[in-house]
GUKOL-201165 format. One record per residue (C-alpha): residue number from 1; x, y, z. Coordinates in pm, 1 decimal. Example, Ala and Ser with C-alpha at 12.3 -4.5 7.8 and 13.67 -1.06 7.14 Angstrom:
2
i 1 | u 1230.0 | v -450.0 | w 780.0
i 2 | u 1367.0 | v -106.0 | w 714.0
***
This chain:
237
i 1 | u -1100.4 | v -4398.6 | w 8467.8
i 2 | u -857.9 | v -4052.6 | w 8422.6
i 3 | u -847.1 | v -3929.9 | w 8092.9
i 4 | u -573.8 | v -3710.5 | w 8069.0
i 5 | u -459.3 | v -3446.6 | w 7825.2
i 6 | u -183.0 | v -3114.0 | w 7785.0
i 7 | u -338.9 | v -2756.4 | w 7708.7
i 8 | u -4.7 | v -2530.6 | w 7639.5
i 9 | u -134.5 | v -2158.4 | w 7624.3
i 10 | u 126.7 | v -1990.4 | w 7407.6
i 11 | u 53.0 | v -1643.2 | w 7510.2
i 12 | u 190.6 | v -1756.6 | w 7805.0
i 13 | u 496.1 | v -1939.9 | w 7685.8
i 14 | u 799.0 | v -1756.3 | w 7676.2
i 15 | u 1066.9 | v -1978.1 | w 7501.4
i 16 | u 1285.5 | v -2049.1 | w 7783.7
i 17 | u 1244.5 | v -2411.8 | w 7694.7
i 18 | u 1276.0 | v -2546.4 | w 8041.2
i 19 | u 1034.9 | v -2802.0 | w 7936.0
i 20 | u 1288.2 | v -2947.3 | w 7712.4
i 21 | u 1565.1 | v -2969.0 | w 7911.2
i 22 | u 1367.5 | v -3121.0 | w 8198.4
i 23 | u 1237.2 | v -3380.5 | w 7977.8
i 24 | u 1594.5 | v -3428.8 | w 7887.7
i 25 | u 1710.8 | v -3452.7 | w 8216.6
i 26 | u 1430.5 | v -3692.4 | w 8325.7
i 27 | u 1502.4 | v -3950.6 | w 8063.1
i 28 | u 1845.0 | v -3914.7 | w 8006.2
i 29 | u 1853.9 | v -3768.8 | w 7686.4
i 30 | u 2166.5 | v -3656.7 | w 7463.8
i 31 | u 2125.7 | v -3273.7 | w 7392.8
i 32 | u 2023.3 | v -3332.5 | w 7007.6
i 33 | u 1741.6 | v -3589.7 | w 7108.5
i 34 | u 1421.3 | v -3384.5 | w 7217.2
i 35 | u 1093.0 | v -3488.6 | w 7322.3
i 36 | u 914.6 | v -3197.1 | w 7390.6
i 37 | u 1034.6 | v -2922.2 | w 7126.2
i 38 | u 1031.4 | v -2534.4 | w 7165.2
i 39 | u 1002.5 | v -2357.3 | w 6817.9
i 40 | u 981.5 | v -1940.9 | w 6770.6
i 41 | u 777.1 | v -1829.9 | w 6500.9
i 42 | u 618.9 | v -1513.6 | w 6428.5
i 43 | u 282.6 | v -1413.3 | w 6444.6
i 44 | u 100.0 | v -1078.3 | w 6276.7
i 45 | u 163.5 | v -866.0 | w 5918.8
i 46 | u 509.2 | v -687.5 | w 5857.1
i 47 | u 497.7 | v -463.1 | w 5991.5
i 48 | u 294.6 | v -504.2 | w 6262.2
i 49 | u 508.3 | v -894.6 | w 6323.9
i 50 | u 576.4 | v -1046.3 | w 6644.0
i 51 | u 808.9 | v -1362.9 | w 6789.3
i 52 | u 580.2 | v -1643.9 | w 6931.7
i 53 | u 653.0 | v -1963.2 | w 7056.5
i 54 | u 437.4 | v -2298.8 | w 6975.1
i 55 | u 527.4 | v -2617.7 | w 7181.2
i 56 | u 551.7 | v -2944.4 | w 7030.9
i 57 | u 568.4 | v -3329.2 | w 7127.0
i 58 | u 413.4 | v -3684.1 | w 7087.6
i 59 | u 14.5 | v -3566.4 | w 7072.2
i 60 | u -79.7 | v -3870.7 | w 7232.1
i 61 | u -335.6 | v -4020.3 | w 6944.2
i 62 | u -688.5 | v -4099.6 | w 6992.4
i 63 | u -616.4 | v -4408.3 | w 6719.3
i 64 | u -237.6 | v -4410.5 | w 6754.5
i 65 | u -31.1 | v -4525.3 | w 6413.6
i 66 | u 223.8 | v -4592.0 | w 6550.3
i 67 | u 116.4 | v -4894.3 | w 6802.8
i 68 | u -100.7 | v -5041.7 | w 6488.6
i 69 | u 213.5 | v -5051.2 | w 6319.8
i 70 | u 456.9 | v -5202.1 | w 6625.2
i 71 | u 546.7 | v -5565.6 | w 6522.4
i 72 | u 584.5 | v -5698.4 | w 6885.4
i 73 | u 341.5 | v -5427.6 | w 7074.6
i 74 | u 589.7 | v -5221.6 | w 7222.5
i 75 | u 421.8 | v -4928.7 | w 7159.0
i 76 | u 44.6 | v -4891.7 | w 7361.9
i 77 | u -213.5 | v -4697.0 | w 7397.2
i 78 | u -281.9 | v -4685.2 | w 7795.3
i 79 | u -638.6 | v -4693.2 | w 7907.0
i 80 | u -596.2 | v -4361.0 | w 8025.0
i 81 | u -466.3 | v -4228.6 | w 7753.7
i 82 | u -113.0 | v -4190.4 | w 7723.0
i 83 | u 92.5 | v -4367.0 | w 7396.3
i 84 | u 379.7 | v -4499.7 | w 7613.4
i 85 | u 634.8 | v -4754.3 | w 7492.5
i 86 | u 739.9 | v -5102.8 | w 7673.8
i 87 | u 1124.1 | v -5027.9 | w 7571.0
i 88 | u 1227.2 | v -5405.4 | w 7699.6
i 89 | u 959.6 | v -5530.7 | w 7370.3
i 90 | u 1126.8 | v -5293.7 | w 7099.3
i 91 | u 1331.2 | v -5411.0 | w 6805.1
i 92 | u 1438.1 | v -5069.1 | w 6676.6
i 93 | u 1236.6 | v -5152.2 | w 6388.6
i 94 | u 1165.2 | v -4816.5 | w 6351.4
i 95 | u 824.9 | v -4883.4 | w 6156.2
i 96 | u 689.9 | v -4649.3 | w 6400.6
i 97 | u 918.1 | v -4354.0 | w 6377.3
i 98 | u 734.7 | v -4369.8 | w 5985.0
i 99 | u 398.7 | v -4376.5 | w 6079.1
i 100 | u 406.5 | v -4086.5 | w 6314.0
i 101 | u 207.4 | v -3806.0 | w 6170.8
i 102 | u 393.1 | v -3506.8 | w 6417.2
i 103 | u 776.8 | v -3629.3 | w 6372.5
i 104 | u 745.3 | v -3713.1 | w 6781.5
i 105 | u 985.6 | v -4037.1 | w 6783.4
i 106 | u 1351.4 | v -4052.2 | w 6850.3
i 107 | u 1569.4 | v -4362.7 | w 6745.6
i 108 | u 1850.9 | v -4444.5 | w 7043.8
i 109 | u 2143.8 | v -4573.2 | w 6858.5
i 110 | u 2298.4 | v -4712.9 | w 7184.9
i 111 | u 2051.8 | v -4896.7 | w 7295.9
i 112 | u 1863.7 | v -4955.6 | w 6937.3
i 113 | u 1501.2 | v -4857.7 | w 7069.0
i 114 | u 1256.0 | v -4585.8 | w 6996.5
i 115 | u 1193.2 | v -4344.2 | w 7264.2
i 116 | u 921.7 | v -4087.9 | w 7295.5
i 117 | u 739.0 | v -3851.6 | w 7556.7
i 118 | u 508.5 | v -4017.5 | w 7770.8
i 119 | u 328.5 | v -3810.1 | w 7923.8
i 120 | u 534.8 | v -3882.8 | w 8211.9
i 121 | u 326.6 | v -4208.3 | w 8247.0
i 122 | u 557.2 | v -4367.0 | w 8529.9
i 123 | u 506.4 | v -4028.8 | w 8722.4
i 124 | u 150.8 | v -4046.8 | w 8656.3
i 125 | u 49.2 | v -4320.7 | w 8867.3
i 126 | u 278.0 | v -4222.4 | w 9145.0
i 127 | u 83.3 | v -3883.7 | w 9153.6
i 128 | u 313.3 | v -3661.7 | w 9002.8
i 129 | u 194.5 | v -3444.5 | w 8700.5
i 130 | u 509.4 | v -3437.6 | w 8426.8
i 131 | u 837.2 | v -3310.2 | w 8411.3
i 132 | u 716.1 | v -3024.4 | w 8129.1
i 133 | u 444.8 | v -2920.9 | w 8337.7
i 134 | u 618.1 | v -2901.6 | w 8675.6
i 135 | u 882.0 | v -2664.4 | w 8526.9
i 136 | u 716.9 | v -2428.9 | w 8340.1
i 137 | u 781.9 | v -2102.0 | w 8429.9
i 138 | u 509.5 | v -1919.1 | w 8269.9
i 139 | u 220.2 | v -2137.7 | w 8355.1
i 140 | u 187.2 | v -2176.2 | w 8013.3
i 141 | u 72.1 | v -2583.1 | w 8055.5
i 142 | u -168.9 | v -2750.7 | w 8244.5
i 143 | u -189.2 | v -3127.2 | w 8224.3
i 144 | u -485.5 | v -3356.1 | w 8382.1
i 145 | u -794.7 | v -3582.7 | w 8387.9
i 146 | u -1045.8 | v -3423.9 | w 8143.8
i 147 | u -1330.4 | v -3700.2 | w 8256.4
i 148 | u -1308.7 | v -3432.8 | w 8583.1
i 149 | u -1498.4 | v -3184.0 | w 8533.0
i 150 | u -1339.4 | v -2965.8 | w 8837.4
i 151 | u -1019.9 | v -3021.6 | w 8713.4
i 152 | u -793.2 | v -2704.1 | w 8640.6
i 153 | u -756.9 | v -2841.1 | w 8226.2
i 154 | u -1120.4 | v -2930.5 | w 8201.7
i 155 | u -1254.9 | v -2578.7 | w 8310.7
i 156 | u -1002.3 | v -2407.0 | w 8085.4
i 157 | u -1052.3 | v -2607.7 | w 7794.8
i 158 | u -1428.9 | v -2495.9 | w 7822.5
i 159 | u -1299.1 | v -2165.3 | w 7676.7
i 160 | u -1423.3 | v -2012.5 | w 7334.1
i 161 | u -1063.3 | v -1937.7 | w 7221.4
i 162 | u -898.2 | v -2294.3 | w 7312.7
i 163 | u -825.9 | v -2494.4 | w 7001.3
i 164 | u -830.5 | v -2896.9 | w 7024.7
i 165 | u -562.1 | v -3095.3 | w 6800.0
i 166 | u -861.0 | v -3314.7 | w 6651.2
i 167 | u -767.2 | v -3634.9 | w 6753.1
i 168 | u -495.6 | v -3590.1 | w 6943.2
i 169 | u -495.8 | v -3539.0 | w 7368.6
i 170 | u -388.6 | v -3178.6 | w 7341.1
i 171 | u -516.7 | v -2826.6 | w 7327.8
i 172 | u -371.1 | v -2515.0 | w 7261.7
i 173 | u -459.8 | v -2126.8 | w 7321.7
i 174 | u -329.1 | v -1912.8 | w 7095.9
i 175 | u -148.0 | v -1557.5 | w 7142.3
i 176 | u -291.6 | v -1243.6 | w 6934.0
i 177 | u -226.4 | v -1292.9 | w 6605.4
i 178 | u -101.1 | v -1611.4 | w 6511.7
i 179 | u -316.7 | v -1834.2 | w 6312.3
i 180 | u -402.5 | v -2220.9 | w 6344.2
i 181 | u -177.6 | v -2345.6 | w 6060.1
i 182 | u 97.1 | v -2266.6 | w 6301.2
i 183 | u -10.7 | v -2593.7 | w 6509.4
i 184 | u 46.3 | v -2900.3 | w 6468.8
i 185 | u -234.1 | v -3016.2 | w 6217.4
i 186 | u -538.3 | v -3193.2 | w 6340.2
i 187 | u -463.9 | v -3609.4 | w 6332.4
i 188 | u -515.5 | v -3791.2 | w 5963.7
i 189 | u -388.2 | v -4108.3 | w 5969.4
i 190 | u -121.4 | v -4219.6 | w 5744.8
i 191 | u -266.9 | v -4371.6 | w 5428.1
i 192 | u -38.1 | v -4666.4 | w 5407.7
i 193 | u -190.3 | v -4755.5 | w 5691.5
i 194 | u -467.2 | v -5008.2 | w 5619.8
i 195 | u -235.9 | v -5198.8 | w 5355.0
i 196 | u 19.8 | v -5219.6 | w 5600.8
i 197 | u -264.3 | v -5334.7 | w 5885.9
i 198 | u -410.3 | v -5591.2 | w 5650.3
i 199 | u -59.2 | v -5714.7 | w 5495.2
i 200 | u 263.6 | v -5617.7 | w 5571.9
i 201 | u 250.2 | v -5637.3 | w 5942.6
i 202 | u 142.7 | v -5981.5 | w 5953.2
i 203 | u 329.6 | v -6085.1 | w 5708.1
i 204 | u 643.2 | v -5916.9 | w 5957.7
i 205 | u 520.5 | v -6067.7 | w 6241.7
i 206 | u 534.7 | v -6410.7 | w 6078.6
i 207 | u 902.5 | v -6300.9 | w 5984.8
i 208 | u 980.4 | v -6239.1 | w 6332.6
i 209 | u 811.6 | v -6528.7 | w 6462.6
i 210 | u 1048.8 | v -6693.5 | w 6206.8
i 211 | u 1331.6 | v -6530.7 | w 6303.0
i 212 | u 1260.0 | v -6609.8 | w 6714.0
i 213 | u 1234.6 | v -6988.6 | w 6626.9
i 214 | u 1551.3 | v -7038.7 | w 6439.8
i 215 | u 1726.8 | v -6856.1 | w 6732.2
i 216 | u 1584.2 | v -7064.3 | w 6967.0
i 217 | u 1654.7 | v -7363.8 | w 6733.8
i 218 | u 2046.8 | v -7271.9 | w 6755.7
i 219 | u 2062.8 | v -7213.6 | w 7048.9
i 220 | u 1936.3 | v -7605.0 | w 7163.9
i 221 | u 2172.3 | v -7699.2 | w 6846.7
i 222 | u 2464.0 | v -7522.8 | w 7063.9
i 223 | u 2361.6 | v -7641.9 | w 7360.6
i 224 | u 2389.5 | v -8002.2 | w 7241.6
i 225 | u 2663.7 | v -7981.8 | w 7089.9
i 226 | u 2823.1 | v -7808.1 | w 7411.1
i 227 | u 2692.0 | v -8079.2 | w 7619.3
i 228 | u 2831.0 | v -8376.8 | w 7379.2
i 229 | u 3175.7 | v -8249.2 | w 7406.3
i 230 | u 3195.6 | v -8240.4 | w 7788.7
i 231 | u 3067.5 | v -8607.5 | w 7756.7
i 232 | u 3317.9 | v -8669.4 | w 7561.5
i 233 | u 3608.7 | v -8545.7 | w 7767.1
i 234 | u 3461.4 | v -8680.3 | w 8061.5
i 235 | u 3499.3 | v -9059.8 | w 7885.1
i 236 | u 3850.9 | v -8941.9 | w 7784.9
i 237 | u 3985.2 | v -8852.3 | w 8108.0
***
């Protein structure tokens, strides 16, 4: 079984945003919606300051709170590690948006569903790397299987200067002078997650089940009424 992860060498990132554009093109995102973000920041101290870039996206947490709060199971963590959204099961409640500690989800107003980076999971199943990796002109990104000790990413993250964002599937190398606190923070579950799991989410599932039952009953009643009307029309003829 594979265990996928992403390594970003920020020393090599040139801030071109090719990763962002490739992702948008792959998933038909509007310009204002970005699964992959490239942010300009500064490293060092005055007067020796220099611009540098930090790329962020869904961090594919080991214990994703977005999956924990999803009332329909639309968001789930795959066996290989990527956290994905089964879009046909998403009801657009946006509980996952609130639960995400990395602000990595976007709401599709037209389709009324939540969407996010999936590490291009469908492509992975076909043996292809994520779009952001394929288009990185600086070679700043490595993606692969951590359980394969000979994979490029497994070898890269063994270097002493590589930083792992704890609790996630992301590793970074910082440029000289850049502080760790400019990277995404180590994973920490939202404080409200336990009461949500134990009380609120079960109640929400009951409400959803009740709503589904009510909808089914309404359809059945409507169907019976229509059948009755057709019979009356037939008898009258």
